[in-house]
C-alpha positions as CSV (number, residue, x, y, z in Angstrom):
1,M,5.9,-70.5,16.6
2,R,7.1,-73.8,18.0
3,L,4.7,-76.9,17.9
4,T,3.0,-77.8,21.1
5,A,1.6,-80.9,22.3
6,P,-1.5,-82.1,20.2
7,R,-4.9,-81.7,22.0
8,L,-7.3,-84.6,22.5
9,S,-9.4,-83.4,19.3
10,D,-6.1,-83.5,17.3
11,W,-5.6,-87.0,18.4
12,L,-9.2,-88.0,17.9
13,L,-9.2,-86.5,14.4
14,A,-5.9,-88.2,13.7
15,L,-7.1,-91.6,14.6
16,L,-10.4,-91.2,12.6
17,V,-8.4,-90.4,9.3
18,L,-5.9,-93.5,10.0
19,A,-8.9,-95.9,10.7
20,S,-10.8,-94.5,7.5
21,M,-7.7,-94.8,5.2
22,L,-6.5,-98.2,6.4
23,F,-10.1,-99.5,6.0
24,Y,-10.4,-98.4,2.4
25,L,-6.6,-98.4,1.3
26,V,-5.5,-101.8,2.6
27,P,-7.8,-103.6,0.0
28,A,-6.6,-101.3,-2.8
29,T,-2.7,-101.0,-2.3
30,A,0.2,-102.3,-0.5
31,W,1.2,-98.9,0.3
32,A,-1.7,-98.1,2.7
33,G,0.7,-98.9,5.7
34,V,2.8,-95.7,4.8
35,I,0.2,-93.5,3.4
36,A,-2.4,-94.0,6.1
37,P,0.0,-93.2,8.8
38,L,1.5,-90.1,7.4
39,S,-2.1,-88.8,6.3
40,A,-2.7,-89.2,10.0
41,L,0.4,-87.5,11.2
42,A,-0.2,-84.5,8.9
43,V,-3.9,-84.1,10.5
44,L,-2.5,-84.4,14.0
45,Y,-0.6,-81.0,13.4
46,I,-2.9,-79.3,10.8
47,R,-4.5,-76.9,13.4
48,Q,-1.0,-75.7,14.3
49,R,0.4,-75.7,10.7
50,P,-2.4,-75.8,8.5
51,I,-0.7,-74.9,5.2
52,P,2.3,-77.0,5.4
53,A,0.0,-80.1,6.7
54,A,-2.5,-79.5,3.6
55,L,0.1,-79.5,1.4
56,A,1.5,-82.7,2.5
57,L,-1.8,-84.3,2.2
58,A,-1.8,-83.2,-1.4
59,A,1.5,-84.8,-1.9
60,L,0.3,-87.9,-0.5
61,Q,-2.9,-87.7,-2.5
62,L,-0.7,-87.4,-5.7
63,A,1.6,-90.3,-4.4
64,M,-1.5,-92.5,-5.1
65,L,-1.6,-91.8,-8.7
66,P,0.9,-94.3,-9.8
67,L,-0.5,-96.9,-7.4
68,D,-3.8,-97.6,-9.5
69,V,-6.1,-96.8,-6.7
70,D,-9.7,-96.2,-7.8
71,P,-10.2,-92.4,-8.2
72,E,-13.8,-92.8,-6.4
73,N,-12.1,-94.6,-3.4
74,P,-13.2,-92.7,-0.4
75,A,-10.1,-93.3,1.8
76,P,-8.8,-89.7,1.3
77,L,-12.4,-88.1,2.1
78,A,-11.9,-87.7,6.1
79,S,-8.4,-85.9,5.4
80,M,-9.9,-83.7,2.5
81,L,-12.6,-82.3,4.4
82,I,-10.4,-81.8,7.7
83,A,-7.6,-80.1,5.8
84,T,-10.1,-77.9,3.8
85,Y,-12.1,-77.0,7.0
86,T,-9.0,-76.1,8.7
87,L,-7.8,-74.0,5.7
88,G,-11.0,-72.1,5.7
89,R,-10.4,-71.1,9.6
90,S,-6.7,-70.1,8.9
91,S,-5.7,-66.5,9.7
92,R,-3.7,-66.3,6.6
93,L,-6.3,-66.5,4.1
94,G,-4.5,-65.6,1.0
95,W,-2.1,-68.6,1.4
96,A,-4.9,-70.7,2.5
97,I,-6.9,-69.9,-0.7
98,V,-3.6,-70.9,-2.8
99,T,-3.2,-74.0,-0.7
100,A,-6.9,-75.2,-1.1
101,S,-6.7,-74.6,-4.6
102,V,-3.4,-77.2,-4.8
103,Y,-5.2,-79.5,-2.7
104,L,-8.3,-79.3,-5.1
105,L,-5.8,-80.2,-7.9
106,S,-4.2,-83.1,-6.3
107,F,-7.7,-84.6,-6.4
108,L,-8.4,-83.5,-10.1
109,V,-5.2,-85.1,-11.3
110,L,-6.6,-88.5,-10.4
111,D,-9.6,-88.0,-12.6
112,F,-10.3,-85.0,-14.5
113,S,-13.8,-85.6,-15.8
114,V,-16.8,-83.1,-15.9
115,G,-18.6,-84.7,-13.2
116,T,-15.4,-85.0,-10.8
117,V,-14.4,-81.5,-11.3
118,G,-17.9,-80.1,-10.3
119,F,-18.6,-82.2,-7.6
120,V,-15.1,-81.9,-5.8
121,T,-15.1,-78.3,-6.5
122,V,-18.3,-77.8,-4.8
123,I,-17.2,-80.0,-1.7
124,I,-14.1,-78.4,-1.1
125,G,-15.4,-74.7,-1.9
126,G,-18.3,-75.3,0.3
127,V,-16.2,-76.9,3.3
128,F,-13.7,-73.9,3.0
129,T,-16.5,-71.3,3.1
130,F,-17.8,-72.9,6.1
131,G,-14.5,-72.6,7.9
132,V,-14.2,-69.2,6.8
133,L,-17.6,-68.3,8.0
134,V,-16.6,-69.7,11.5
135,R,-13.1,-68.0,11.6
136,R,-14.6,-64.7,10.8
137,R,-17.4,-65.4,13.6
138,T,-14.7,-66.3,16.1
139,D,-12.5,-63.4,15.3
140,R,-15.8,-61.1,15.8
141,A,-16.1,-63.0,19.2
142,H,-12.3,-62.3,20.1
143,R,-12.7,-58.7,19.3
144,A,-16.2,-58.2,21.1
145,R,-14.2,-59.8,24.2
146,H,-11.4,-57.5,23.4
147,T,-13.6,-54.6,23.8
148,A,-15.4,-55.5,26.8
149,N,-12.0,-56.0,28.7
150,A,-10.8,-52.6,27.5
151,L,-14.0,-51.2,28.7
152,E,-13.9,-52.8,31.9
153,E,-10.3,-51.4,32.3
154,T,-11.4,-47.9,31.3
155,N,-10.4,-45.1,33.8
156,L,-13.7,-43.5,33.9
157,A,-12.8,-40.6,35.9
158,G,-9.9,-39.8,33.4
159,H,-12.1,-40.6,30.4
160,T,-14.7,-38.2,31.8
161,A,-12.5,-35.5,32.7
162,R,-11.1,-35.6,28.9
163,V,-14.5,-35.6,27.3
164,V,-15.5,-32.8,29.8
165,A,-12.4,-30.8,28.8
166,D,-12.9,-31.0,25.1
167,E,-16.5,-30.1,25.3
168,R,-15.3,-27.1,27.3
169,A,-12.7,-26.0,25.1
170,R,-14.8,-26.1,22.0
171,L,-18.3,-24.3,23.0
172,G,-16.7,-22.2,26.0
173,G,-14.0,-20.9,23.9
174,Q,-16.1,-20.1,20.8
175,A,-18.8,-18.0,23.1
176,L,-16.1,-16.2,25.0
177,H,-14.1,-15.3,22.0
178,V,-17.4,-13.8,20.2
179,V,-18.4,-12.0,23.3
180,R,-15.1,-10.5,23.8
181,G,-14.6,-9.3,20.3
182,S,-18.2,-7.5,20.5
183,V,-17.6,-6.0,23.8
184,D,-14.1,-4.7,22.8
185,A,-15.8,-2.9,19.5
186,M,-18.5,-1.7,21.6
187,R,-15.7,0.1,24.1
188,T,-14.1,1.3,20.9
189,D,-17.3,3.1,19.9
190,A,-18.0,4.7,23.0
191,A,-14.7,5.9,23.4
192,A,-15.0,7.5,19.9
193,A,-18.7,8.8,20.3
194,M,-17.6,10.7,23.6
195,I,-15.7,13.1,21.5
196,T,-18.3,14.0,19.0
197,L,-21.6,12.3,20.3
198,D,-22.1,10.9,16.7
199,P,-25.2,9.4,16.5
200,A,-24.1,6.8,14.2
201,L,-21.5,5.5,16.7
202,I,-24.1,5.4,19.7
203,A,-26.5,3.3,17.6
204,R,-23.6,1.1,16.5
205,I,-23.2,0.5,20.1
206,A,-26.7,-0.8,20.5
207,E,-26.5,-2.9,17.2
208,R,-23.4,-4.6,18.2
209,G,-24.7,-5.3,21.7
210,R,-27.7,-6.9,20.2
211,A,-25.6,-9.1,17.8
212,A,-23.5,-10.2,20.6
213,I,-26.5,-11.4,22.8
214,T,-28.3,-12.9,19.8
215,E,-25.1,-15.0,19.5
216,L,-24.5,-15.7,22.8
217,R,-28.4,-16.9,23.2
218,W,-27.6,-19.5,20.4
219,M,-24.5,-20.8,21.9
220,L,-26.2,-20.9,25.3
221,G,-29.1,-22.8,23.7
222,L,-26.4,-25.1,22.2
223,L,-24.9,-25.7,25.8
224,R,-28.3,-26.6,27.3
225,T,-29.3,-28.8,24.7
226,E,-29.8,-32.5,25.5
227,A,-28.1,-35.2,23.4
228,E,-30.5,-37.1,21.2
229,P,-30.5,-40.7,21.6
230,D,-28.9,-42.9,18.9
231,A,-31.2,-44.1,16.3
232,R,-32.0,-48.1,16.2
233,A,-30.2,-50.1,13.6
234,P,-32.5,-51.4,11.1
235,S,-33.5,-55.1,11.3
236,R,-31.9,-57.4,8.4
237,R,-34.4,-60.0,8.5
238,R,-36.1,-58.7,5.5
239,L,-32.5,-58.7,3.7
240,N,-32.0,-62.3,4.8
241,Q,-35.3,-63.5,3.5
242,V,-34.6,-61.8,-0.1
243,T,-31.2,-63.7,0.0
244,D,-32.6,-66.9,0.8
245,A,-35.1,-66.5,-2.1
246,G,-32.5,-65.8,-4.5
247,V,-30.3,-68.7,-3.5
248,A,-33.5,-70.9,-3.9
249,A,-34.0,-69.7,-7.4
250,V,-30.2,-70.2,-8.3
251,L,-30.3,-73.8,-6.8
252,I,-33.8,-74.7,-8.9
253,M,-31.7,-73.4,-12.1
254,L,-28.7,-75.5,-11.4
255,T,-30.7,-78.4,-10.6
256,I,-32.6,-78.2,-14.2
257,L,-29.3,-77.7,-15.7
258,D,-28.1,-81.1,-14.2
259,A,-31.0,-82.8,-15.4
260,H,-30.2,-81.9,-18.8
261,L,-26.6,-83.0,-18.9
262,P,-25.6,-86.0,-21.2
263,E,-26.6,-89.7,-20.1
264,Q,-28.9,-88.4,-17.4
265,P,-32.1,-90.7,-16.5
266,R,-35.4,-89.3,-17.6
267,V,-37.2,-87.9,-14.7
268,S,-41.1,-88.0,-14.4
269,A,-43.3,-85.2,-13.7
270,I,-43.8,-85.8,-10.3
271,G,-40.0,-86.2,-10.0
272,W,-39.4,-83.0,-11.2
273,V,-41.7,-81.3,-8.7
274,L,-39.8,-83.1,-5.9
275,L,-36.4,-81.9,-7.5
276,L,-37.5,-78.4,-7.8
277,A,-39.4,-78.4,-4.3
278,L,-36.1,-79.4,-2.5
279,P,-34.2,-76.0,-3.0
280,A,-37.3,-74.4,-2.0
281,T,-37.2,-75.5,1.4
282,I,-34.3,-73.2,2.3
283,I,-36.2,-70.0,2.0
284,L,-37.7,-70.3,5.5
285,R,-34.7,-72.0,6.9
286,R,-33.6,-69.1,9.1
287,R,-36.9,-68.6,10.6
288,Y,-38.3,-72.2,10.8
289,P,-35.3,-74.4,10.3
290,A,-37.1,-77.6,12.1
291,W,-39.9,-77.3,9.6
292,S,-37.6,-76.7,6.6
293,C,-35.6,-80.0,7.5
294,L,-39.0,-81.8,8.0
295,A,-40.1,-80.6,4.3
296,A,-36.7,-81.9,3.0
297,A,-37.3,-85.1,4.7
298,V,-40.6,-85.7,3.2
299,I,-39.2,-84.8,-0.3
300,F,-36.6,-87.2,0.0
301,A,-38.8,-90.0,1.1
302,A,-41.0,-89.1,-1.8
303,V,-38.1,-89.0,-4.3
304,T,-37.2,-92.8,-3.2
305,L,-40.7,-94.0,-3.5
306,S,-41.2,-92.2,-7.0
307,G,-37.8,-94.0,-8.3
308,T,-36.3,-90.4,-9.2
309,P,-32.5,-90.3,-8.4
310,L,-31.6,-88.3,-5.3
311,F,-28.8,-86.3,-7.0
312,I,-29.3,-85.4,-10.5
313,G,-26.2,-84.7,-12.5
314,F,-23.4,-83.1,-10.4
315,G,-26.0,-82.9,-7.6
316,I,-25.1,-79.5,-6.9
317,G,-28.5,-78.0,-6.3
318,S,-29.3,-80.7,-3.8
319,M,-26.0,-81.0,-2.0
320,V,-26.1,-77.1,-1.4
321,S,-29.5,-77.3,-0.3
322,V,-29.0,-80.2,2.2
323,S,-25.7,-78.4,3.5
324,L,-27.8,-75.1,3.9
325,L,-30.3,-77.0,5.9
326,A,-27.8,-78.7,8.1
327,W,-26.1,-75.5,8.6
328,S,-29.4,-73.7,9.7
329,A,-30.5,-76.5,12.1
330,A,-27.2,-76.6,13.9
331,V,-27.0,-72.8,13.9
332,S,-30.6,-72.7,15.7
333,G,-29.4,-75.6,17.9
334,R,-32.8,-76.4,19.5
335,R,-33.9,-79.8,20.2
336,L,-36.6,-79.9,17.7
337,D,-34.3,-78.8,15.0
338,W,-31.8,-81.1,15.7
339,L,-34.5,-83.9,15.9
340,S,-35.6,-82.8,12.4
341,F,-32.3,-82.6,11.1
342,T,-31.8,-86.2,12.1
343,G,-34.9,-87.1,10.3
344,L,-33.6,-85.5,7.3
345,V,-30.3,-87.5,7.4
346,I,-32.0,-90.7,7.8
347,A,-34.7,-90.0,5.0
348,A,-31.7,-89.3,2.6
349,T,-29.1,-92.0,3.9
350,L,-31.4,-95.2,4.0
351,P,-32.0,-95.4,0.3
352,V,-28.1,-94.8,-0.6
353,L,-27.4,-97.3,1.9
354,V,-29.6,-99.8,0.4
355,A,-28.6,-99.0,-3.2
356,E,-25.0,-97.4,-3.3
357,P,-23.3,-98.2,0.2
358,G,-20.1,-96.9,-1.2
359,N,-21.5,-93.1,-1.5
360,V,-22.6,-93.3,2.0
361,P,-19.5,-91.7,3.6
362,M,-19.6,-88.8,1.2
363,L,-23.5,-88.4,1.7
364,L,-22.9,-88.2,5.4
365,A,-19.9,-85.8,4.7
366,I,-22.6,-83.6,3.0
367,F,-24.6,-83.4,6.2
368,V,-22.0,-83.7,8.9
369,I,-19.6,-80.8,8.0
370,P,-22.1,-78.1,7.5
371,A,-23.6,-79.3,10.8
372,F,-20.4,-79.3,12.8
373,A,-19.5,-76.1,11.1
374,G,-23.0,-74.4,12.1
375,H,-22.7,-75.7,15.7
376,Q,-19.0,-74.0,15.9
377,W,-20.4,-70.9,14.3
378,S,-23.3,-71.0,16.8
379,A,-21.0,-71.3,19.9
380,R,-18.6,-68.5,18.5
381,D,-21.9,-66.4,17.8
382,R,-23.1,-66.5,21.6
383,E,-20.0,-65.8,22.8
384,R,-20.0,-62.8,20.7
385,C,-23.3,-61.8,21.8
386,R,-22.4,-62.3,25.6
387,A,-19.4,-60.0,25.2
388,E,-21.0,-57.5,22.9
389,E,-24.2,-57.5,25.5
390,R,-21.4,-56.9,28.2
391,A,-19.5,-54.4,26.2
392,A,-22.9,-52.6,25.4
393,A,-23.7,-52.5,29.1
394,L,-20.4,-51.2,30.2
395,Q,-20.4,-48.5,27.3
396,G,-23.8,-47.5,28.2
397,E,-22.8,-47.1,31.6
398,I,-19.8,-45.1,30.7
399,D,-21.8,-43.0,28.3
400,R,-24.4,-42.2,30.9
401,R,-22.0,-41.1,33.4
402,V,-20.0,-39.0,30.7
403,E,-23.3,-37.6,29.6
404,R,-24.3,-36.6,33.1
405,A,-20.9,-35.0,33.6
406,V,-20.9,-33.2,30.1
407,R,-24.7,-32.2,31.0
408,A,-23.5,-30.7,34.3
409,E,-20.4,-28.8,32.8
410,R,-22.3,-27.4,30.0
411,L,-25.0,-26.1,32.5
412,R,-22.4,-24.7,34.6
413,L,-20.5,-23.3,31.6
414,A,-24.0,-21.5,30.6
415,R,-24.5,-20.1,33.8
416,E,-21.0,-18.5,33.9
417,L,-21.0,-17.1,30.5
418,H,-24.5,-15.6,31.3
419,D,-23.3,-14.1,34.5
420,V,-20.6,-12.7,32.9
421,T,-21.7,-11.2,29.7
422,S,-25.3,-10.7,29.4
423,H,-25.7,-8.2,32.2
424,A,-22.9,-6.2,31.2
425,V,-23.7,-6.0,27.6
426,G,-27.1,-5.2,28.8
427,V,-26.1,-2.4,30.7
428,M,-24.0,-1.0,28.2
429,V,-27.0,-1.0,25.9
430,L,-29.0,0.8,28.2
431,Q,-26.4,3.5,28.7
432,A,-26.0,3.8,24.8
433,A,-29.7,4.3,24.8
434,A,-29.5,6.9,27.6
435,A,-26.6,8.7,25.5
436,D,-28.6,8.6,22.3
437,T,-31.6,10.4,24.2
438,L,-29.3,12.7,26.0
439,K,-27.1,13.9,23.3
440,H,-28.8,16.9,22.2
441,T,-30.5,18.2,25.5
442,D,-27.5,17.4,28.1
443,A,-24.3,16.3,26.4
444,E,-22.4,16.2,29.4
445,A,-24.9,13.3,30.7
446,A,-24.6,11.8,27.5
447,R,-21.1,11.5,27.8
448,R,-21.3,10.1,31.2
449,A,-23.4,7.3,30.0
450,L,-20.8,6.6,27.4
451,V,-18.0,6.2,30.2
452,T,-20.1,4.0,31.8
453,V,-20.5,1.8,28.9
454,E,-16.6,1.9,28.4
455,N,-16.1,1.0,32.1
456,V,-18.3,-1.6,32.0
457,G,-16.6,-3.0,28.8
458,A,-13.4,-3.1,30.6
459,K,-14.7,-4.8,33.6
460,V,-16.4,-7.5,31.5
461,L,-13.3,-7.9,29.2
462,A,-11.2,-8.4,32.6
463,E,-13.8,-11.1,33.5
464,I,-13.7,-12.8,30.0
465,T,-9.8,-12.8,30.1
466,L,-9.9,-14.6,33.4
467,L,-12.3,-17.0,32.0
468,F,-9.9,-17.9,29.0
469,D,-7.2,-18.4,31.6
470,L,-9.3,-20.8,33.6
471,L,-10.4,-22.2,30.4
472,D,-6.9,-23.0,29.3
473,A,-6.1,-24.5,32.8
474,G,-8.9,-26.7,32.7
475,A,-10.8,-25.1,35.7
476,I,-13.9,-23.5,34.0
477,G,-17.2,-24.7,34.9
478,G,-16.3,-25.5,38.4
479,P,-18.5,-24.5,41.2
480,G,-18.4,-20.5,42.0
481,L,-16.1,-20.1,38.9
482,A,-17.4,-16.7,38.5
483,G,-16.7,-15.9,42.3
484,A,-18.0,-13.2,44.7
485,P,-18.2,-10.0,42.4
486,V,-15.5,-7.4,43.5
487,E,-18.2,-4.6,43.7
488,P,-21.0,-4.6,46.5
489,L,-24.4,-4.9,45.7
490,G,-24.9,-1.1,46.3
491,D,-22.8,-0.2,43.5
492,L,-24.9,-2.4,41.3
493,V,-28.0,-1.0,42.5
494,E,-26.6,2.5,41.7
495,R,-25.4,1.8,38.0
496,M,-28.9,0.5,37.4
497,R,-30.4,3.7,39.0
498,S,-28.4,5.6,36.4
499,A,-30.0,4.0,33.9
500,G,-33.1,5.4,34.9
501,M,-34.6,2.7,37.2
502,T,-36.2,3.4,40.5
503,I,-34.8,1.0,43.2
504,D,-35.6,0.6,47.0
505,F,-32.8,-1.1,48.3
506,A,-31.8,-2.5,51.7
507,E,-29.5,-4.9,53.1
508,S,-29.8,-6.1,56.8
509,R,-27.6,-7.9,59.2
510,P,-28.4,-10.1,62.1
511,Q,-29.1,-7.9,65.5
512,Q,-29.7,-4.8,63.4
513,E,-33.0,-3.1,64.3
514,E,-33.0,-1.1,61.2
515,Q,-32.2,-1.7,57.6
516,T,-29.2,0.4,56.6
517,R,-27.3,0.4,53.4
518,T,-24.1,-1.7,53.4
519,T,-20.9,-1.1,51.3
520,T,-20.2,-4.5,51.0
521,G,-21.9,-7.8,49.3
522,N,-21.3,-10.2,52.4
523,G,-23.0,-10.1,55.5
524,D,-22.5,-12.8,58.6
525,C,-22.7,-15.5,55.9
526,V,-19.4,-15.1,54.8
527,A,-19.1,-18.2,52.4
528,E,-17.8,-16.7,49.1
529,E,-20.4,-18.9,46.5
530,P,-23.7,-17.9,48.4
531,A,-22.4,-14.3,48.3
532,A,-21.8,-14.7,44.7
533,I,-25.3,-16.4,44.1
534,A,-27.2,-13.6,46.1
535,Y,-25.4,-10.9,43.7
536,R,-26.3,-12.9,40.5
537,V,-30.0,-13.3,41.9
538,V,-30.4,-9.4,42.3
539,Q,-28.3,-8.7,39.2
540,E,-30.8,-11.1,37.1
541,A,-33.9,-9.5,38.7
542,L,-32.9,-5.8,38.2
543,T,-31.9,-6.7,34.4
544,N,-35.3,-8.6,33.7
545,V,-37.0,-5.4,35.2
546,A,-35.3,-3.3,32.8
547,R,-36.2,-5.3,30.1
548,H,-39.7,-6.3,30.9
549,S,-41.0,-3.2,33.0
550,P,-38.8,-0.2,32.3
551,A,-41.1,2.2,34.2
552,A,-41.5,-0.1,37.3
553,A,-40.4,0.7,40.6
554,V,-38.5,-2.0,42.3
555,R,-38.0,-3.1,46.0
556,V,-34.6,-5.1,46.8
557,R,-34.1,-6.6,50.1
558,V,-31.4,-8.6,51.3
559,T,-31.1,-10.3,54.4
560,H,-28.0,-12.1,56.0
561,T,-28.1,-14.7,59.0
562,A,-25.7,-17.1,60.1
563,N,-27.1,-19.9,57.7
564,E,-28.5,-18.5,54.9
565,I,-29.0,-15.3,52.7
566,Q,-32.2,-14.4,51.8
567,V,-33.0,-12.2,48.5
568,Q,-36.4,-10.7,47.6
569,V,-37.1,-8.5,44.8
570,D,-40.4,-7.2,44.0
571,D,-41.6,-4.6,41.1
572,D,-44.9,-3.1,40.9
573,G,-45.4,-4.2,37.0
574,A,-45.8,-0.4,35.9
575,G,-44.9,-0.2,32.2
576,F,-44.8,-4.0,31.8
577,D,-44.7,-5.0,28.0
578,P,-46.4,-8.6,27.6
579,G,-45.5,-8.3,23.6
580,V,-41.9,-8.8,24.4
581,A,-40.9,-12.5,24.0
582,S,-38.5,-14.5,26.4
583,A,-36.2,-17.3,25.2
584,G,-33.3,-17.1,27.5
585,F,-31.5,-18.8,30.4
586,G,-30.9,-16.5,33.2
587,L,-33.7,-17.8,35.7
588,A,-33.3,-21.2,34.6
589,G,-29.5,-21.0,35.7
590,L,-30.3,-19.1,38.9
591,T,-32.6,-22.1,39.9
592,E,-29.8,-24.5,39.1
593,R,-27.4,-22.7,40.9
594,V,-29.6,-22.1,43.9
595,R,-31.0,-25.4,44.3
596,A,-27.6,-27.3,43.6
597,G,-26.6,-25.8,46.9
598,G,-29.7,-27.0,48.8
599,G,-31.3,-23.5,48.6
600,H,-34.8,-22.3,47.3
601,F,-35.8,-20.3,44.4
602,T,-38.9,-19.1,43.0
603,A,-39.9,-16.4,40.5
604,G,-43.3,-15.4,39.0
605,P,-46.0,-13.0,38.9
606,R,-47.0,-11.4,42.1
607,P,-51.0,-11.6,42.7
608,G,-51.5,-7.9,42.7
609,G,-49.5,-7.2,39.8
610,G,-45.6,-7.1,38.8
611,F,-42.9,-9.6,39.3
612,A,-41.3,-11.4,42.5
613,V,-38.1,-13.0,42.7
614,S,-37.4,-14.9,45.9
615,A,-34.2,-17.0,46.8
616,K,-33.0,-18.4,50.1
617,I,-29.1,-19.5,49.5
618,R,-27.8,-21.9,52.2
619,C,-24.5,-20.7,53.6
620,Q,-23.3,-24.1,55.6
621,E,-21.5,-26.6,53.6
622,E,-23.9,-29.7,53.4
623,A,-24.3,-32.4,50.8
624,A,-27.3,-31.5,48.6
625,P,-28.9,-33.2,45.9
626,Q,-27.9,-31.9,42.4
627,V,-31.2,-30.9,40.8
628,E,-31.1,-30.4,37.0
629,T,-34.1,-28.7,35.7
630,T,-34.5,-28.3,32.1
631,S,-34.7,-24.9,30.4
632,A,-37.7,-25.3,28.6
633,A,-39.6,-26.0,31.8
634,W,-38.5,-22.8,33.4
635,F,-38.9,-20.5,30.4
636,A,-42.7,-21.8,30.3
637,A,-42.8,-21.4,34.1
638,F,-41.3,-17.8,34.5
639,G,-41.4,-16.3,31.0
640,H,-38.5,-13.8,32.1
641,D,-34.9,-13.2,31.3
642,D,-32.6,-10.5,30.1
643,F,-31.4,-11.8,26.6
644,D,-34.1,-10.0,24.8
645,I,-33.2,-6.5,26.3
646,V,-31.2,-5.3,23.4
647,D,-34.3,-5.8,21.2
648,H,-36.5,-4.0,23.7
649,H,-34.5,-1.0,24.3
650,V,-33.5,-0.6,20.7
651,K,-37.1,-0.6,19.7
652,R,-37.9,2.1,22.4
653,M,-34.6,4.1,21.1
654,E,-36.4,3.9,17.4
655,T,-39.8,5.0,18.7
656,P,-40.7,8.6,18.2
């Protein structure tokens, strides 16, 4: 990467380094006119080339070794802090650590005393750490912005289509595979049983049907299950408090060790209390930074009045404490926090300015660098929060739209699977029960029942094969997938009559005085989807009567008009078995189908006994609101469906 023109901030830092080095080096060496400009030049480009610039500054630091410059001369302080902080912010962290270590050694070569090693290591290590923290927060803000931008550019329609297709293939394919295998096995058993009327084979047909519908019921329940909301992330406040308490304990131990170093002045009892109280102020620095800074300012003032040194030994405990307080005040950034922090700086600096003015630059650096880094961190964190909030809002909108699409697709898929499979399997079980009953008294009638089992199985296998083809083509779940049935309603009624039901059926058209039997499933309302829905309503109602009221008489009326199809199915309730539980999805699916097309659907007990199903299915194509009804509400309201038909009739077969 080629060098670019320095920014204004680069020029200001370079001028600061030039001025400070000239101020402190000119009285110490004649080479100040060379070292200061070269150091300023390195700082000017350190943002673009942090590692070469820091190595150049280390070389200039070593160049002062033969010039007899006092090791405690603060001339290189500004360049040291800038270089170390910039290295911490470098993206090449490994090389930055190596370079920072070399830079540290260049200072220790000048003065390798125990005090210098501890002090310089803490300063360079702390400033480097602040740089790393700011760098990580900056990277996180960049990632959040990138995520938000990517979400803004998301093709919502394409993304939704992919998710829906995956859900469809996963659940629909599994359900179709299970049902196809069961139906195929039932057909095979029926074909074998027609020859010998073997009771075991006939009973196995019912058992397979019961297993297939049990499996299908579970799968459709899965299809209709609402997605559960994500759990909220746990709060980190308690962890932060524990961490700060642990850091305060470590700093108290370091302060005690500092006080026991050789040649340390005696500390009074009140001095010990004050020195150990200073690290304790960081415990509440996150929640109450202003009060923590004020407490530290009072402690510094009391330390000065009691004659206790501000920094005992290496001063590590006190330096880290005030650095953390400066960081927290800057991160919070409120006016009260900055005012409290200013009071802390004044309370700590005035005594040093009076007693040891040469140490003021280093003391100010201990306050300024963490405050500057904390301010930078806070700014990047605000950017991250804004970007993450924007990304969360976008992701939430995408998730809501995808969830609605997936939910609608799952409901449609559940209806299609129910329509294609549950009635057919139920009829097969009914015919198997009839064959089992007639095998000893009327063998031919028993064989006809088994033929019906085989024929119905062949029909449902053909429909399942079609569903598989549509599944592979990505079309399953669309409106009217099952389509208008190829057989007329009259054939459906006859098939149910052959299973022993008493049905009074009539289908009427406009301008007809008498109700007559028809041979088609369509009247003047010729739209394919309304005709298919009408067929499914009658099919579902008759299947439920067979399940709940096998001895009932049923009245079916289907009226076609130019704008709608009216379906009314009533039974007299004779033989109703209230002990049979219901937990299926047939009426819930019909309600969704009819209402989605702008029609009206009701189902419930009749005042005089029995059960009634009524539907008005609109034929004209009008935009209608999509009404999604949770399955649990309809189950509670109606209590009818055909999924337990196998259990009910198998119980009847087993009853003497």
